[in-house]
N, CA, C and O atoms as CSV, one atom per row, in Angstrom:
chain,resi,resn,atom,element,x,y,z
A,1,UNK,N,N,62.713,-19.543,21.151
A,1,UNK,CA,C,61.479,-19.262,20.453
A,1,UNK,C,C,60.461,-18.698,21.439
A,1,UNK,O,O,60.301,-19.233,22.536
A,2,UNK,N,N,59.781,-17.641,21.065
A,2,UNK,CA,C,58.833,-16.991,21.952
A,2,UNK,C,C,57.573,-17.831,22.107
A,2,UNK,O,O,57.124,-18.493,21.171
A,3,UNK,N,N,57.018,-17.786,23.312
A,3,UNK,CA,C,55.782,-18.520,23.586
A,3,UNK,C,C,54.596,-17.756,22.998
A,3,UNK,O,O,54.552,-16.527,23.061
A,4,UNK,N,N,53.639,-18.483,22.428
A,4,UNK,CA,C,52.480,-17.842,21.820
A,4,UNK,C,C,51.596,-17.206,22.882
A,4,UNK,O,O,51.507,-17.687,24.012
A,5,UNK,N,N,50.958,-16.139,22.504
A,5,UNK,CA,C,50.026,-15.447,23.370
A,5,UNK,C,C,48.772,-16.315,23.527
A,5,UNK,O,O,48.346,-16.969,22.575
A,6,UNK,N,N,48.193,-16.321,24.709
A,6,UNK,CA,C,46.978,-17.115,24.951
A,6,UNK,C,C,45.844,-16.713,24.026
A,6,UNK,O,O,45.081,-17.574,23.587
A,7,UNK,N,N,45.710,-15.429,23.717
A,7,UNK,CA,C,44.625,-14.993,22.843
A,7,UNK,C,C,44.819,-15.531,21.427
A,7,UNK,O,O,43.842,-15.822,20.738
A,8,UNK,N,N,46.076,-15.667,20.987
A,8,UNK,CA,C,46.360,-16.261,19.678
A,8,UNK,C,C,45.921,-17.721,19.651
A,8,UNK,O,O,45.350,-18.190,18.666
A,9,UNK,N,N,46.192,-18.431,20.738
A,9,UNK,CA,C,45.800,-19.835,20.830
A,9,UNK,C,C,44.283,-19.969,20.833
A,9,UNK,O,O,43.740,-20.889,20.222
A,10,UNK,N,N,43.605,-19.068,21.509
A,10,UNK,CA,C,42.138,-19.095,21.559
A,10,UNK,C,C,41.567,-18.859,20.163
A,10,UNK,O,O,40.629,-19.542,19.751
A,11,UNK,N,N,42.125,-17.905,19.443
A,11,UNK,CA,C,41.661,-17.609,18.085
A,11,UNK,C,C,41.911,-18.809,17.177
A,11,UNK,O,O,41.029,-19.199,16.411
A,12,UNK,N,N,43.099,-19.396,17.255
A,12,UNK,CA,C,43.420,-20.561,16.432
A,12,UNK,C,C,42.492,-21.726,16.733
A,12,UNK,O,O,42.015,-22.389,15.812
A,13,UNK,N,N,42.229,-21.986,18.010
A,13,UNK,CA,C,41.334,-23.079,18.387
A,13,UNK,C,C,39.915,-22.810,17.918
A,13,UNK,O,O,39.215,-23.730,17.496
A,14,UNK,N,N,39.486,-21.558,17.989
A,14,UNK,CA,C,38.156,-21.195,17.527
A,14,UNK,C,C,38.022,-21.425,16.024
A,14,UNK,O,O,37.027,-21.984,15.563
A,15,UNK,N,N,39.024,-20.992,15.264
A,15,UNK,CA,C,39.005,-21.202,13.814
A,15,UNK,C,C,39.054,-22.691,13.472
A,15,UNK,O,O,38.361,-23.149,12.563
A,16,UNK,N,N,39.863,-23.430,14.194
A,16,UNK,CA,C,39.982,-24.869,13.968
A,16,UNK,C,C,38.631,-25.551,14.191
A,16,UNK,O,O,38.215,-26.387,13.390
A,17,UNK,N,N,37.948,-25.191,15.281
A,17,UNK,CA,C,36.635,-25.773,15.584
A,17,UNK,C,C,35.601,-25.391,14.522
A,17,UNK,O,O,34.750,-26.203,14.161
A,18,UNK,N,N,35.677,-24.161,14.027
A,18,UNK,CA,C,34.752,-23.707,12.981
A,18,UNK,C,C,34.962,-24.496,11.689
A,18,UNK,O,O,33.998,-24.913,11.048
A,19,UNK,N,N,36.228,-24.699,11.310
A,19,UNK,CA,C,36.537,-25.462,10.093
A,19,UNK,C,C,36.055,-26.902,10.234
A,19,UNK,O,O,35.496,-27.464,9.292
A,20,UNK,N,N,36.267,-27.501,11.401
A,20,UNK,CA,C,35.814,-28.876,11.637
A,20,UNK,C,C,34.298,-28.962,11.526
A,20,UNK,O,O,33.775,-29.879,10.892
A,21,UNK,N,N,33.583,-28.016,12.138
A,21,UNK,CA,C,32.125,-28.018,12.090
A,21,UNK,C,C,31.615,-27.834,10.667
A,21,UNK,O,O,30.675,-28.512,10.251
A,22,UNK,N,N,32.234,-26.916,9.915
A,22,UNK,CA,C,31.810,-26.681,8.531
A,22,UNK,C,C,32.090,-27.904,7.651
A,22,UNK,O,O,31.288,-28.240,6.779
A,23,UNK,N,N,33.223,-28.563,7.880
A,23,UNK,CA,C,33.567,-29.760,7.114
A,23,UNK,C,C,32.595,-30.889,7.418
A,23,UNK,O,O,32.149,-31.588,6.508
A,24,UNK,N,N,32.264,-31.071,8.691
A,24,UNK,CA,C,31.310,-32.107,9.071
A,24,UNK,C,C,29.940,-31.838,8.471
A,24,UNK,O,O,29.277,-32.770,8.015
A,25,UNK,N,N,29.498,-30.573,8.462
A,25,UNK,CA,C,28.213,-30.221,7.865
A,25,UNK,C,C,28.218,-30.478,6.362
A,25,UNK,O,O,27.229,-30.957,5.807
A,26,UNK,N,N,29.322,-30.162,5.709
A,26,UNK,CA,C,29.474,-30.389,4.269
A,26,UNK,C,C,29.348,-31.874,3.955
A,26,UNK,O,O,28.612,-32.262,3.048
A,27,UNK,N,N,30.066,-32.700,4.707
A,27,UNK,CA,C,30.031,-34.141,4.480
A,27,UNK,C,C,28.673,-34.736,4.854
A,27,UNK,O,O,28.200,-35.663,4.197
A,28,UNK,N,N,28.048,-34.208,5.905
A,28,UNK,CA,C,26.738,-34.703,6.337
A,28,UNK,C,C,25.659,-34.405,5.296
A,28,UNK,O,O,24.648,-35.105,5.232
A,29,UNK,N,N,25.871,-33.372,4.483
A,29,UNK,CA,C,24.885,-33.020,3.459
A,29,UNK,C,C,24.981,-33.953,2.249
A,29,UNK,O,O,24.206,-33.824,1.301
A,30,UNK,N,N,25.931,-34.891,2.282
A,30,UNK,CA,C,26.074,-35.860,1.204
A,30,UNK,C,C,27.123,-35.496,0.181
A,30,UNK,O,O,27.360,-36.247,-0.765
A,31,UNK,N,N,27.745,-34.363,0.359
A,31,UNK,CA,C,28.788,-33.946,-0.582
A,31,UNK,C,C,30.092,-34.650,-0.249
A,31,UNK,O,O,30.275,-35.140,0.866
A,32,UNK,N,N,30.989,-34.698,-1.210
A,32,UNK,CA,C,32.264,-35.381,-1.025
A,32,UNK,C,C,33.422,-34.418,-1.271
A,32,UNK,O,O,33.293,-33.436,-2.003
A,33,UNK,N,N,34.536,-34.719,-0.651
A,33,UNK,CA,C,35.757,-33.951,-0.850
A,33,UNK,C,C,36.606,-34.706,-1.863
A,33,UNK,O,O,36.900,-35.887,-1.678
A,34,UNK,N,N,36.997,-34.026,-2.929
A,34,UNK,CA,C,37.816,-34.643,-3.961
A,34,UNK,C,C,39.279,-34.351,-3.677
A,34,UNK,O,O,39.673,-33.194,-3.525
A,35,UNK,N,N,40.075,-35.400,-3.607
A,35,UNK,CA,C,41.509,-35.237,-3.377
A,35,UNK,C,C,42.228,-35.212,-4.717
A,35,UNK,O,O,42.088,-36.126,-5.530
A,36,UNK,N,N,42.992,-34.161,-4.933
A,36,UNK,CA,C,43.762,-34.005,-6.166
A,36,UNK,C,C,45.159,-34.572,-5.907
A,36,UNK,O,O,45.826,-34.157,-4.960
A,37,UNK,N,N,45.610,-35.521,-6.743
A,37,UNK,CA,C,46.940,-36.100,-6.531
A,37,UNK,C,C,48.043,-35.045,-6.637
A,37,UNK,O,O,47.905,-34.054,-7.355
A,38,UNK,N,N,49.124,-35.271,-5.920
A,38,UNK,CA,C,50.275,-34.376,-5.960
A,38,UNK,C,C,50.777,-34.251,-7.394
A,38,UNK,O,O,50.912,-35.247,-8.105
A,39,UNK,N,N,51.046,-33.034,-7.805
A,39,UNK,CA,C,51.557,-32.786,-9.147
A,39,UNK,C,C,50.470,-32.497,-10.168
A,39,UNK,O,O,50.769,-32.059,-11.279
A,40,UNK,N,N,49.213,-32.733,-9.812
A,40,UNK,CA,C,48.096,-32.466,-10.719
A,40,UNK,C,C,47.573,-31.054,-10.454
A,40,UNK,O,O,47.714,-30.521,-9.354
A,41,UNK,N,N,46.975,-30.470,-11.469
A,41,UNK,CA,C,46.387,-29.148,-11.327
A,41,UNK,C,C,44.877,-29.277,-11.253
A,41,UNK,O,O,44.290,-30.160,-11.878
A,42,UNK,N,N,44.262,-28.411,-10.502
A,42,UNK,CA,C,42.814,-28.390,-10.420
A,42,UNK,C,C,42.188,-27.634,-11.577
A,42,UNK,O,O,40.965,-27.622,-11.717
A,43,UNK,N,N,43.008,-27.003,-12.409
A,43,UNK,CA,C,42.492,-26.247,-13.543
A,43,UNK,C,C,42.329,-27.144,-14.753
A,43,UNK,O,O,43.079,-28.103,-14.938
A,44,UNK,N,N,41.340,-26.822,-15.575
A,44,UNK,CA,C,41.097,-27.547,-16.809
A,44,UNK,C,C,42.057,-27.004,-17.868
A,44,UNK,O,O,41.979,-25.828,-18.225
A,45,UNK,N,N,42.950,-27.840,-18.368
A,45,UNK,CA,C,43.963,-27.408,-19.329
A,45,UNK,C,C,43.348,-27.011,-20.673
A,45,UNK,O,O,43.958,-26.252,-21.426
A,46,UNK,N,N,42.156,-27.510,-20.982
A,46,UNK,CA,C,41.534,-27.207,-22.270
A,46,UNK,C,C,41.042,-25.764,-22.343
A,46,UNK,O,O,41.009,-25.174,-23.422
A,47,UNK,N,N,40.662,-25.199,-21.211
A,47,UNK,CA,C,40.155,-23.832,-21.223
A,47,UNK,C,C,41.252,-22.805,-20.991
A,47,UNK,O,O,41.028,-21.611,-21.186
A,48,UNK,N,N,42.424,-23.245,-20.583
A,48,UNK,CA,C,43.530,-22.317,-20.331
A,48,UNK,C,C,43.346,-21.583,-19.023
A,48,UNK,O,O,42.384,-21.818,-18.293
A,49,UNK,N,N,44.272,-20.697,-18.734
A,49,UNK,CA,C,44.182,-19.942,-17.497
A,49,UNK,C,C,43.213,-18.780,-17.667
A,49,UNK,O,O,42.947,-18.320,-18.777
A,50,UNK,N,N,42.706,-18.332,-16.560
A,50,UNK,CA,C,41.764,-17.209,-16.579
A,50,UNK,C,C,42.486,-15.950,-16.125
A,50,UNK,O,O,43.050,-15.902,-15.032
A,51,UNK,N,N,42.460,-14.952,-16.962
A,51,UNK,CA,C,43.084,-13.682,-16.620
A,51,UNK,C,C,41.993,-12.682,-16.277
A,51,UNK,O,O,40.932,-12.664,-16.900
A,52,UNK,N,N,42.262,-11.861,-15.293
A,52,UNK,CA,C,41.302,-10.862,-14.874
A,52,UNK,C,C,41.655,-9.539,-15.562
A,52,UNK,O,O,42.786,-9.061,-15.479
A,53,UNK,N,N,40.668,-8.965,-16.236
A,53,UNK,CA,C,40.885,-7.662,-16.860
A,53,UNK,C,C,40.425,-6.603,-15.868
A,53,UNK,O,O,39.261,-6.572,-15.468
A,54,UNK,N,N,41.343,-5.748,-15.481
A,54,UNK,CA,C,41.039,-4.738,-14.489
A,54,UNK,C,C,40.442,-3.505,-15.142
A,54,UNK,O,O,39.649,-2.802,-14.515
A,55,UNK,N,N,40.796,-3.231,-16.362
A,55,UNK,CA,C,40.307,-2.051,-17.059
A,55,UNK,C,C,39.757,-2.442,-18.417
A,55,UNK,O,O,40.227,-3.399,-19.033
A,56,UNK,N,N,38.765,-1.705,-18.881
A,56,UNK,CA,C,38.220,-1.958,-20.213
A,56,UNK,C,C,38.895,-1.060,-21.242
A,56,UNK,O,O,38.579,-1.130,-22.430
A,57,UNK,N,N,39.824,-0.215,-20.792
A,57,UNK,CA,C,40.539,0.681,-21.669
A,57,UNK,C,C,41.423,-0.108,-22.630
A,57,UNK,O,O,42.192,-0.967,-22.199
A,58,UNK,N,N,41.322,0.172,-23.912
A,58,UNK,CA,C,42.138,-0.511,-24.915
A,58,UNK,C,C,43.323,0.362,-25.278
A,58,UNK,O,O,43.223,1.588,-25.327
A,59,UNK,N,N,44.446,-0.291,-25.531
A,59,UNK,CA,C,45.671,0.449,-25.858
A,59,UNK,C,C,45.616,1.013,-27.250
A,59,UNK,O,O,46.562,1.665,-27.690
């Protein structure tokens, strides 16, 4: 297996630190992270799925 480039490691560590800082700020503001149990969907089944219409042209 090839060894990772040092610049890749620096980028990954930078992103990791940014995510940690943003998460800490989010939690410090009083907000909470909701954990969704395995097998559950985050979508509301009553509203159905959301489809994106790319064109307004009708067939």
